[in-house]
C-alpha positions in Angstrom: -33.1 51.9 11.6 -33.1 54.8 9.0 -34.4 58.1 9.9 -34.8 60.9 7.3 -33.8 64.2 9.0 -34.2 66.3 5.8 -37.2 68.0 4.0 -38.5 68.2 0.5 -35.3 69.9 -0.8 -32.5 68.1 1.0 -32.4 64.7 2.4 -30.2 63.8 5.4 -30.3 60.4 6.9 -29.3 58.9 10.2 -28.6 55.3 10.3 -28.1 53.4 13.5 -25.7 50.6 13.7 -24.3 48.2 16.3 -21.3 50.5 16.8 -23.0 53.9 16.7 -24.7 56.2 14.2 -23.9 57.2 10.6 -25.1 60.6 9.3 -25.4 60.9 5.5 -25.7 64.4 4.2 -27.1 64.5 0.6 -27.2 68.3 0.6 -25.2 70.9 -1.3 -21.5 71.1 -0.9 -20.6 73.2 2.2 -24.0 72.9 3.9 -23.0 70.4 6.5 -21.9 73.0 9.1 -25.2 74.7 9.0 -27.1 71.3 9.3 -24.8 70.2 12.2 -25.5 73.5 14.1 -29.2 73.2 13.6 -29.1 69.5 14.8 -27.5 70.2 18.0 
């Protein structure tokens, strides 16, 4: 399953697999900590 967690500007994808989930952050360099905080 592929879920787009982003918006019009930045796309972040959550991909589920048999062993867990993979988060792909396609945003700007250094923006992951802010994304991670808002997702918790």
